[in-house]
MIVO-403876 format. One line per field, with one value per atom (N, C-alpha, C): atom name; z, x, y; residue number from 0; chain. Coordinates in steps of 0.001 Angstrom, whole numbers, plus 500000, padded with zeros to 6 digits. Layout:
N
site: [CA_...]
up: [Z_...]
east: [X_...]
north: [Y_...]
pos: [NUM_...]
unit: [A_...]
This chain:
169
site: [N_CA_C_N_CA_C_N_CA_C_N_CA_C_N_CA_C_N_CA_C_N_CA_C_N_CA_C_N_CA_C_N_CA_C_N_CA_C_N_CA_C_N_CA_C_N_CA_C_N_CA_C_N_CA_C_N_CA_C_N_CA_C_N_CA_C_N_CA_C_N_CA_C_N_CA_C_N_CA_C_N_CA_C_N_CA_C_N_CA_C_N_CA_C_N_CA_C_N_CA_C_N_CA_C_N_CA_C_N_CA_C_N_CA_C_N_CA_C_N_CA_C_N_CA_C_N_CA_C_N_CA_C_N_CA_C_N_CA_C_N_CA_C_N_CA_C_N_CA_C_N_CA_C_N_CA_C_N_CA_C_N_CA_C_N_CA_C_N_CA_C_N_CA_C_N_CA_C_N_CA_C_N_CA_C_N_CA_C_N_CA_C_N_CA_C_N_CA_C_N_CA_C_N_CA_C_N_CA_C_N_CA_C_N_CA_C_N_CA_C_N_CA_C_N_CA_C_N_CA_C_N_CA_C_N_CA_C_N_CA_C_N_CA_C_N_CA_C_N_CA_C_N_CA_C_N_CA_C_N_CA_C_N_CA_C_N_CA_C_N_CA_C_N_CA_C_N_CA_C_N_CA_C_N_CA_C_N_CA_C_N_CA_C_N_CA_C_N_CA_C_N_CA_C_N_CA_C_N_CA_C_N_CA_C_N_CA_C_N_CA_C_N_CA_C_N_CA_C_N_CA_C_N_CA_C_N_CA_C_N_CA_C_N_CA_C_N_CA_C_N_CA_C_N_CA_C_N_CA_C_N_CA_C_N_CA_C_N_CA_C_N_CA_C_N_CA_C_N_CA_C_N_CA_C_N_CA_C_N_CA_C_N_CA_C_N_CA_C_N_CA_C_N_CA_C_N_CA_C_N_CA_C_N_CA_C_N_CA_C_N_CA_C_N_CA_C_N_CA_C_N_CA_C_N_CA_C_N_CA_C_N_CA_C_N_CA_C_N_CA_C_N_CA_C_N_CA_C_N_CA_C_N_CA_C_N_CA_C_N_CA_C_N_CA_C_N_CA_C_N_CA_C_N_CA_C_N_CA_C_N_CA_C_N_CA_C_N_CA_C_N_CA_C_N_CA_C_N_CA_C_N_CA_C_N_CA_C_N_CA_C_N_CA_C_N_CA_C_N_CA_C_N_CA_C_N_CA_C_N_CA_C_N_CA_C_N_CA_C_N_CA_C_N_CA_C_N_CA_C_N_CA_C_N_CA_C_N_CA_C_N_CA_C_N_CA_C_N_CA_C_N_CA_C_N_CA_C_N_CA_C]
up: [771234_770388_769461_769638_768822_767440_766896_765547_765117_765869_765525_765184_765795_765739_764301_763508_762245_761062_761485_760373_760735_762152_762275_762979_764148_764672_764608_764369_764120_764859_764834_765376_764484_764641_763809_763927_762859_763062_763801_764969_765625_764580_764592_763881_764597_764370_764831_766335_766849_768231_768939_768030_768810_769693_770998_771780_773133_774047_774862_774883_775767_775761_774435_774277_773117_773808_773212_773672_773074_774023_773790_772783_772017_771165_771802_772948_773857_773852_774253_774479_773326_772144_770832_770298_770813_770318_771160_772459_773426_772716_772440_772223_770662_770031_768587_768722_769567_769718_770782_771312_771904_770780_769831_768771_767732_767654_766844_767250_768471_769055_769291_769523_769550_768006_766977_765808_765183_765586_765225_766169_767379_768141_767445_767268_766052_765138_764168_763155_763558_764620_765059_765679_766333_767119_765668_764861_763632_763032_762941_762073_762810_763888_764793_765114_765230_765233_763899_762785_761467_761242_761904_761706_762735_764024_765076_764641_765298_765275_766262_766708_767958_768852_770413_771376_772136_772153_772859_771708_770704_769642_769825_769835_769854_770954_772287_773037_773028_772324_772044_770863_769754_768853_769218_770169_770584_771561_772451_773239_772436_771239_770362_769608_769589_769193_770265_771312_772631_772715_772517_772513_771370_769880_769027_769156_769873_769985_771130_772048_773156_772419_771466_770879_769724_768969_768206_768782_769982_770683_771238_771797_772412_771257_770211_768791_768718_768690_768128_769429_770519_771792_771648_771392_771584_770494_769215_768003_767888_768704_768810_770035_771049_772110_771590_770709_770083_769097_768466_767841_768653_769831_770642_771289_771173_772072_770723_769482_768631_767869_767995_767347_766163_765115_763966_764413_764430_764281_762967_763173_761722_762276_761265_761526_760241_759445_757971_758158_757257_757408_757400_756763_756755_758135_758689_760010_761079_760849_761942_761709_760715_760252_760747_760592_760737_762457_763332_764478_765396_765066_765935_766691_767921_768769_768997_768301_768301_767442_767714_766915_765904_765068_763804_763771_763906_763996_762331_762479_761126_760115_758971_758289_758413_757968_757907_759207_759250_760923_761805_763055_764445_765382_765921_767129_768205_768789_769912_770760_771501_772250_771908_770965_770246_770105_769728_769564_770661_772073_773268_773550_773427_773770_773123_771528_770732_771257_771286_771599_773022_773862_775291_775517_774555_774452_773618_772682_771603_772865_773685_774638_775552_776248_777135_776636_775240_774601_774355_774044_774081_775210_776450_777846_778228_777926_778260_777700_776565_775709_776396_776908_777478_778775_779467_780830_780942_779744_779482_779332_778643_778602_779441_780348_781155_782194_782962_783945_783047_782168_781466_780930_780449_779899_781106_782278_783526_784113_784092_784302_783610_782202_781339_781361_781296_781218_781827_782745_783807_783277_782397_781723_780611_779806_779019_779724_780683_781572_782077_782340_782990_781698_780465_779368_779122_779313_779463_780474_781737_782766_782275_781845_781433_780562_779306_778603_778966_780046_780610_781525_782117_782982_781877_781045_779986_779497_778995_778343_779087_780485_781434_781567_781877_782263_780911_779595_778802_778620_778837_779116_780072_781182_782215_781515_780882_780637_779879_778643_777583_777909_778945_779580_780263_781058_781831_780870_779570_778765_778731_778667_779066_780271_781202_782552_783270_784059_785010_786453_787229_788808_789236]
east: [899510_900985_901401_900860_901149_901086_900194_900118_901420_901974_902657_904169_904371_905702_905674_904724_905055_905443_905296_905496_906772_906956_907708_908863_909241_910469_911481_912402_913134_914706_915213_916805_917680_918650_919453_920711_921709_922892_924076_924392_925598_926709_927223_928834_929646_930797_931912_931710_931567_931610_930112_928952_927939_927793_927796_927875_927076_926637_926061_924482_923718_922313_921231_920674_920012_918428_917392_916384_915800_914752_913969_913011_912138_911134_910040_909744_908869_908889_910146_910846_910793_911156_911214_909783_908783_907372_906817_907094_906671_907043_908457_909014_908289_908212_907466_906203_905664_904116_904175_905064_905029_905587_906600_906729_905884_905032_903896_902933_902490_901875_902396_903205_904381_904234_904524_904526_903256_902208_900910_900236_900727_900223_900987_902256_902650_901889_901363_900608_899190_898607_897241_897393_898554_898440_898795_899447_899651_898372_897658_896466_895456_895211_894269_894993_896290_897141_896835_896794_896666_895206_894273_892847_892011_892682_891776_891452_890029_889734_888679_888720_887744_888199_887330_887611_889076_890118_891519_892266_891985_892685_894202_894778_896089_896950_896409_897093_897086_895733_895740_896598_896694_897626_899019_899387_900797_901068_899999_900234_900275_899286_899462_901050_901578_903196_903816_903618_904328_904182_902882_902869_903503_903237_904069_905298_905923_907477_907807_907106_907215_907354_906202_906062_907261_907697_908745_909994_910160_911534_911189_910077_909847_910331_909779_909421_911107_911819_913288_914203_913592_914455_914198_912993_912520_913017_913126_913754_915073_915755_917283_917652_916759_916904_916714_915693_915553_916894_917358_918671_919683_919771_920939_920770_919512_919067_919253_919488_919649_918406_917505_915911_915855_915119_914984_913681_913577_912139_911761_910292_909487_908536_908972_908057_907389_907116_906441_904873_904434_903182_902089_902516_901733_901345_902600_902618_901942_902269_901490_899847_899411_898011_897576_898240_897702_897708_898610_898619_898774_898192_897938_896373_896677_895528_894791_895351_894500_893493_892524_891364_892098_891543_892029_890840_891303_890512_889808_888923_888263_889274_888923_889418_888730_889299_888515_888785_887987_888110_887513_888275_887819_887822_886526_886360_887224_887845_888945_888470_886992_886565_886523_886239_886324_887779_888633_890011_890525_890265_890712_890155_889044_888745_889456_889816_890374_891969_892570_894311_894251_893440_893517_893213_892275_892073_893271_893644_895012_896399_896318_897542_897330_896204_895830_895703_895248_895655_897089_897964_899258_899710_899704_900081_899588_898363_897568_898616_899069_900075_901139_901819_903111_902934_902080_901773_901421_900648_900532_901882_902570_903928_905177_904676_905761_906405_905576_905961_906601_905926_906998_908370_908487_909604_910516_909986_910795_911547_910777_911446_912535_912478_913600_914682_914270_915233_914983_915064_914759_915359_916453_916996_916133_915201_914107_913067_912776_911504_911903_913006_913389_912831_913180_912830_911196_910408_909081_908495_909242_908826_908603_909647_909865_908436_908451_907322_905980_905568_904459_904327_905184_904988_904885_905531_905520_903983_903626_902654_901112_901092_900367_900170_901283_901362_900449_901004_900379_898790_898437_896725_896277_896727_896238_896362_897227_897213_896129_895895_895130_893658_893418_891992_891685_892711_892114_891481_891672_890961_889568_889043_887396_886884_887868_887234_886647_885674_884703_884971_885333_885478_884166]
north: [594381_594878_593805_592434_591299_591407_592096_592562_593466_594298_594898_594350_593325_592495_592219_592117_591341_592583_593791_594593_595549_595769_597089_596597_597026_597042_595423_595521_594632_594845_593553_593723_594313_594835_595148_593999_594214_593310_593924_593206_593899_593923_595212_595416_596437_596330_596943_597430_598818_598800_598592_597909_598240_596704_596922_595739_596289_595354_595909_595307_596106_595663_595308_594593_594084_594143_594792_594658_593397_593216_591804_592322_591240_591473_592368_591903_592817_594373_594486_595867_596732_595930_596633_596832_596123_596435_597298_597268_598432_600047_600016_601070_601647_600752_600848_601331_600915_601499_603007_603094_604363_605535_604997_605702_606251_605387_605693_606537_606383_607337_608765_608842_610196_610750_610091_610535_611209_610312_610584_611833_612170_613189_614335_614279_615499_615868_614782_615273_615736_615188_615494_616981_616954_618512_619567_619303_620524_620505_619265_619577_620318_620205_621289_622568_622734_623989_624865_624101_624923_625377_624763_624977_625279_625690_625998_627588_627831_629293_629492_630841_631051_631669_631605_632469_631838_632713_632385_631690_632055_631000_631300_632344_632699_631883_631848_630886_629368_629042_627505_627086_628153_627953_627664_628466_628388_627177_626843_625662_624523_624377_623332_622860_624042_623874_623359_623710_623214_621458_621204_619805_618993_619472_619099_618988_619901_619917_618892_618650_617481_616250_616368_614655_614634_615573_615396_615244_615650_615438_613838_613746_612267_611302_611514_610503_610161_611359_611149_610432_610958_610116_608551_608306_606926_606318_606744_605824_605945_606877_606764_605742_605690_604744_603325_603421_601849_601318_602291_602268_601417_602614_602001_600560_600255_598751_597931_598260_597000_596929_597968_597685_598804_598476_599451_599914_601434_602194_602148_601940_602287_603385_604365_605613_605763_605201_605368_605826_606688_606966_605614_604520_603328_602722_602751_602048_602969_604203_605149_604920_604799_604586_603350_602387_600970_601058_601360_601175_602271_603404_604617_604241_604566_604763_605866_606947_608431_608337_609180_609625_610776_610781_611551_612797_614204_615123_615489_616423_616673_617552_617469_618292_619539_620734_622193_622932_623840_624728_624071_624398_623600_624616_624749_625521_625571_626417_626374_625247_625261_624453_622933_622754_621280_620984_622144_621413_621223_622022_621613_620335_620102_618529_617350_617697_616862_616570_617569_617551_617304_617261_616522_614938_614778_613104_612954_613297_612931_612694_613625_613667_612356_612546_611586_610202_609931_608525_608138_609209_609056_608630_608986_609142_607723_607295_606111_604905_605223_604088_603832_605067_605020_604373_604730_604208_602678_602036_601028_599921_600546_599809_600124_600817_601395_600351_599460_598415_597708_596742_595856_596508_597700_598285_598412_598946_599159_597699_596486_595418_595015_595322_594774_596032_597094_598330_599574_599660_601110_602236_602163_603423_603848_603068_603488_603798_603302_603682_604950_605525_606818_607701_607391_608323_608501_607369_607456_608252_608172_608860_610222_610837_612215_612510_611880_612255_611949_611323_611083_612532_612981_614224_615231_615649_616624_616749_615338_615622_615764_615123_615290_616747_617445_618837_619561_619300_620095_619838_618448_618016_618994_619341_620000_621648_621819_623394_623704_622677_622920_622778_621687_621623_622705_623416_624662_625894_625659_626605_626662_625459_625247_624933_624472_623858_625110_624658_625812_625191_626103_625613_625119]
pos: [0_0_0_1_1_1_2_2_2_3_3_3_4_4_4_5_5_5_6_6_6_7_7_7_8_8_8_9_9_9_10_10_10_11_11_11_12_12_12_13_13_13_14_14_14_15_15_15_16_16_16_17_17_17_18_18_18_19_19_19_20_20_20_21_21_21_22_22_22_23_23_23_24_24_24_25_25_25_26_26_26_27_27_27_28_28_28_29_29_29_30_30_30_31_31_31_32_32_32_33_33_33_34_34_34_35_35_35_36_36_36_37_37_37_38_38_38_39_39_39_40_40_40_41_41_41_42_42_42_43_43_43_44_44_44_45_45_45_46_46_46_47_47_47_48_48_48_49_49_49_50_50_50_51_51_51_52_52_52_53_53_53_54_54_54_55_55_55_56_56_56_57_57_57_58_58_58_59_59_59_60_60_60_61_61_61_62_62_62_63_63_63_64_64_64_65_65_65_66_66_66_67_67_67_68_68_68_69_69_69_70_70_70_71_71_71_72_72_72_73_73_73_74_74_74_75_75_75_76_76_76_77_77_77_78_78_78_79_79_79_80_80_80_81_81_81_82_82_82_83_83_83_84_84_84_85_85_85_86_86_86_87_87_87_88_88_88_89_89_89_90_90_90_91_91_91_92_92_92_93_93_93_94_94_94_95_95_95_96_96_96_97_97_97_98_98_98_99_99_99_100_100_100_101_101_101_102_102_102_103_103_103_104_104_104_105_105_105_106_106_106_107_107_107_108_108_108_109_109_109_110_110_110_111_111_111_112_112_112_113_113_113_114_114_114_115_115_115_116_116_116_117_117_117_118_118_118_119_119_119_120_120_120_121_121_121_122_122_122_123_123_123_124_124_124_125_125_125_126_126_126_127_127_127_128_128_128_129_129_129_130_130_130_131_131_131_132_132_132_133_133_133_134_134_134_135_135_135_136_136_136_137_137_137_138_138_138_139_139_139_140_140_140_141_141_141_142_142_142_143_143_143_144_144_144_145_145_145_146_146_146_147_147_147_148_148_148_149_149_149_150_150_150_151_151_151_152_152_152_153_153_153_154_154_154_155_155_155_156_156_156_157_157_157_158_158_158_159_159_159_160_160_160_161_161_161_162_162_162_163_163_163_164_164_164_165_165_165_166_166_166_167_167_167_168_168_168]
unit: [A_A_A_A_A_A_A_A_A_A_A_A_A_A_A_A_A_A_A_A_A_A_A_A_A_A_A_A_A_A_A_A_A_A_A_A_A_A_A_A_A_A_A_A_A_A_A_A_A_A_A_A_A_A_A_A_A_A_A_A_A_A_A_A_A_A_A_A_A_A_A_A_A_A_A_A_A_A_A_A_A_A_A_A_A_A_A_A_A_A_A_A_A_A_A_A_A_A_A_A_A_A_A_A_A_A_A_A_A_A_A_A_A_A_A_A_A_A_A_A_A_A_A_A_A_A_A_A_A_A_A_A_A_A_A_A_A_A_A_A_A_A_A_A_A_A_A_A_A_A_A_A_A_A_A_A_A_A_A_A_A_A_A_A_A_A_A_A_A_A_A_A_A_A_A_A_A_A_A_A_A_A_A_A_A_A_A_A_A_A_A_A_A_A_A_A_A_A_A_A_A_A_A_A_A_A_A_A_A_A_A_A_A_A_A_A_A_A_A_A_A_A_A_A_A_A_A_A_A_A_A_A_A_A_A_A_A_A_A_A_A_A_A_A_A_A_A_A_A_A_A_A_A_A_A_A_A_A_A_A_A_A_A_A_A_A_A_A_A_A_A_A_A_A_A_A_A_A_A_A_A_A_A_A_A_A_A_A_A_A_A_A_A_A_A_A_A_A_A_A_A_A_A_A_A_A_A_A_A_A_A_A_A_A_A_A_A_A_A_A_A_A_A_A_A_A_A_A_A_A_A_A_A_A_A_A_A_A_A_A_A_A_A_A_A_A_A_A_A_A_A_A_A_A_A_A_A_A_A_A_A_A_A_A_A_A_A_A_A_A_A_A_A_A_A_A_A_A_A_A_A_A_A_A_A_A_A_A_A_A_A_A_A_A_A_A_A_A_A_A_A_A_A_A_A_A_A_A_A_A_A_A_A_A_A_A_A_A_A_A_A_A_A_A_A_A_A_A_A_A_A_A_A_A_A_A_A_A_A_A_A_A_A_A_A_A_A_A_A_A_A_A_A_A_A_A_A_A_A_A_A_A_A_A_A_A_A_A_A_A_A_A_A_A_A_A_A_A_A_A_A_A_A_A_A_A_A_A_A_A_A_A_A_A_A_A_A_A_A_A_A_A_A_A_A_A_A]
């Protein structure tokens, strides 16, 4: 996370009614890293959504929209939380490209079985980043950690739903 400090989340200037808790540099960096993964999960999810083909297409196509919806809501909530804590989120494509932990899907059509593997890996990677920052975030700001809890639970549920498509008992 140290590289992210140089180019992304920064403190705001307090003005007017903005008072209260101010995120430390480490909290800002942690939330910025989560924001990047959630933004990229939306992009990866849509890329797969648009290009998936094969058995059980419709269910997976619709489930991918659920993943994208969770990631979209989460990125907005994290960015707005950063603003509430006097940090400025950076959601620029160049920042996402530089700091994402997610593997990028291939272009072109993707067989449903491969799409399942790709999206589950992307979701698990995103959850892994959130889990990695969770404890330090919780020490500094339990309120923000509560937000992270919900996205861990929601995304892990989606990974379970989607991975069940190709799982064998």
